[in-house]
N, C-alpha and C positions, 0 to 999 in steps of 0.2 A: 489324643487330639480329637479323634472321632467321637469319643465319649462326651467331651465338652460341646462339640458341635451338635450332637444329638440332643443334649439338654437345652441348648439355645433354640433349636427348632421346636422342641416340645414346649418351651416357654412361649415362643411366638404363637404356636397353635392355641395354647390355653388362653393367651391374652385376646386373640381374635375371637375365640369362642365365648369368653366372659363378656367381652364388649358386645357381641351379638345378643347375648342373653339380656344384658342390661338395656340394650336398645329396644328389645322386644317388650320387656316389662314397662319401660318408659312410654311406649306407644299405646299401651292399654290404659294408662292413667288418664283421667280427664284433664283438660288444660287448666292451669291455675286461674282462679277467679280474680279478676282485677277489681280493685276498689273503685267506686265511682269518683270521678274527679269533681272537686267543688266547682260549682258554676261561677263563672266570672262575668259580671255584667259590664259591658263596655259602654260608658256614657259618652255622649258627644261633647266636643270641646265647648260649645256654646252653653251647655248645661253646667260645666265646670265654672265658666265665667259667671253665669247667673248665680250659682251657689256662692262664689267668692264675693260677688257684689252684695248678696243678701247677708253674708257673714260680716262684711264691712259695715253695712247699715246697722245691723244688730249690735255690733261692738261700739259704734258711735253712740247709739241710743243708750246702751248700758253705761258708757263712760259719762254721758251727760246726766243720766239718772242718779248716779252715785256722786256726782260733782267731783270727778277725778281731775285734778289740775294737770293739763297737758301742754299748756303754753308757758313760755318762759316768764311772762309778766304776771302770771297768776300766783297768788300766795300759796305756799305749800307745794310748789312744783318740785319734782324730783325726776331725774332721768330714768329711774327704775319704773316710773309709771308707764313709760313707753314700752318697757319690757312686758309689763302686765298686759298692755293692750295687744301686743303681738301674740302673746300666749293665748289670750282669750280669743283672738281672731283665728288662730290655728285650731283651737279646740272646737269653736263653733263651726268652722268649715268642715272639720272631720266628722262632727256629729251630724251635720246636714247631709254630708256625703253618705254616711252610714244609713241614715233615715231614708234617703232617696233610693238607695239600692234595695233596702228592705221593702219599701213601698212598691218598687217596680217588680220585685220577685213575687210579691203577693198578688199584684194586679195582673201580671203576665207570666204565669208559671211556665217554665221550660220543660 
């Protein structure tokens, strides 16, 4: 019984010693370098509204320029034309948002 108890104490002493050695080695290493986080530009709500309004105006001008029938009484009207308008509106808003953020990063670098 004392033989097993002696091995348990020896194992406990070795574990504490090895843990201390690894802690000492770990403290000598430099801290890990963190990657820089990508900058997030927070735009004000009025700028979002202005960009949405601009995208709506551009979409309307584009629909009129290509003579896209959007009213029920127009010849060639199809409900899928409104889907096209919504997609164009979303794409134009996204592109304007991307352009605005890029422009602000170039003008006011952080």
